[in-house]
N, C-alpha and C positions, 0 to 999 in steps of 0.2 A: 527615326530612331530617337528614343528618349535619352535623358541624361544617364550616363553610365555610373556616375558617382553621386550619391546623395549629398545635398548641402543642408544647412541648418533649416531652411524653410521646408524642404522636402520632409525632414524628420519631424518638424512641428506639425505638418499636415497629416501625419500618420495617426494622431490622436494619442490617448493615454496608453501607456504600456502596462501590461500585467505585472504584478509583483509577486515574488515567490513566497511571501509570508501571508498572503490572503487566500485562505483555504480552510476547509473543515472536513472532518471525517465523521461518518455515521455508520451505524449498523442498521441496515434495513431489517435484518433479522439476525438475532444472536443464535449460536448453536442451541438446538432443542434442549440439550442437557445442561446448559449453562444459563442460570437465571439470576435475577436480582440486580441487574445492571441496566443502565440506560445509556444511550449514545452519548449524552452529555457527560456522563462519568468518564468516558474515554476522551472524547473530543476536547474538553476543557483542560485536560492534562497532556494532550498531544503536543509534542514539541516540533517534530518533523515526520514526514512520511516519504517513502519512495513512491514512484508511479509505476503502474504495470507496463510491461513491454511485450511487444509481438516482434519476434526476430524471424526474418525470412532467409531462406537459402536459395541459391540459383541452381538451375539444371543446365548443364552444358550439352549442347547438341553439336556434333561434328559429322558432317557428311562430305566425303570426297574433298578434304582440305579446307572446307568452309566451316567456321565455328561461330556459333552464336549462343547467347544465354537467354534463358527464360525464367520467369518467376517460378520458384519451386515451393516446397513445403514450408509453411510458417509454424512457429512454435511459441506458445505463451511462455515467456521466459521469466518465471517467478523465481524466488519469492520477492515480495516487497518488504521493506523494513519500516515499522511504525515505532518511533521513539517517544516515550512518555516521560513525564516528570512525576515522580511518586510524591504523595502527600502523606502526612503522618497517620491517616486513617487506613493506610495500606490498600487502598482501593485497587491500584494497578497490580500489586503483588497478589492480592486475592483473586482478581480477574484472571491473571496468568495461571495461578495455581488451579483454579476451577476448570479453565479451558484445557490446560495441560493434562489434568487428571482424566478427562473424558477422552483425550487423544491417546494417552499411554498411562495406564494406572501405576503409580509408584507407591501408593498407600496400601494398607491391608496386606502386607507381606510382599510388596513390590511385585505384583502379579504380571504386569505388562499387558493387562487386558486392554483391548481397543474396542470402543463402541462402534456401532454402525456409522459408516461415513456420513450418511444423511443427518445423523444426530450430532455430529461434531463440527459440521460446516456452518459458516455464517455467510451472509450477503453484506458486503461492505461497499460504501460509496464514498469516494473522495471528490470533493467539489471545489473548483477554483472560483475565486471571487474577483469582481472588478474593484475599482478604487473606492466605490461606495458600498462595498461588501454585498453586492448583489451576485447571485450565482451566474456563472457564464459558461462553465464547461464541467462535465462530470465524467468520472471513471467508475464503473460498477463492477466489482470483483465477485464472480459467482463461484461458489464452492470453496470459499476461503476457510483455511484451517491453520491452527498454530503449529508451526513446524519446529521452531526453536526460540528461546529467549536468552538474550545476552544481558546479564545484570551489570557487568563491569566490576570494578573493584571498590572496596571501601578503603579509605585511607585517613590519616590524621593530619594531612597538610593543607587541606582546602575546605571551604564551606560550600563547594559545588553541590547542586541537587543530585539526588540519586535518580538515574535515568535508565530504566529497563528498555531494551530494544527488542520488539517482537518481530520475528521473522515469520511472515504470513504467506503461505503458499495459496495458490488459487487454480481452479480448473481453466477458466478463461475470463475475459472481461469484455465489456462494452464501453463505449464512450460516445459523448455527443454534446452539442450545444444545448444550453438550457433555454 
């Protein structure tokens, strides 16, 4: 039997640990109806992002007093939150506006028109990096669309940056090592 509790040498032998600030986000494809942006426009202003989740349930089997559990249905538990820091060119606000308008039209009399799902969805990739900024693991969100944006409040008490937070829903995701 091995050592039950790690010591300093055990931890040193594990190698470098990944760090939560080493990542980037990219759009492999933007929504068909949203143009004029690059992945860098969003990535360089991205402060934080959530990661996609797959949540499982159990099925309980009970036969004549014996009970066991088996893996049941799994659900892609979105949305994720992508928080960006706005710049004075309003790149993030304009991107949010353009994506929101194709998801739910508020202009032209606030019609509430919704475009075809295929035209409002993006493919997003979040990539974690090692300590030398080399990609090590990716999450690819398929069928990503803008569900909500939280702008927060404006106030006169601080010089904090303006940070819109995008709530991005997705159909499913894949993940893997690079």
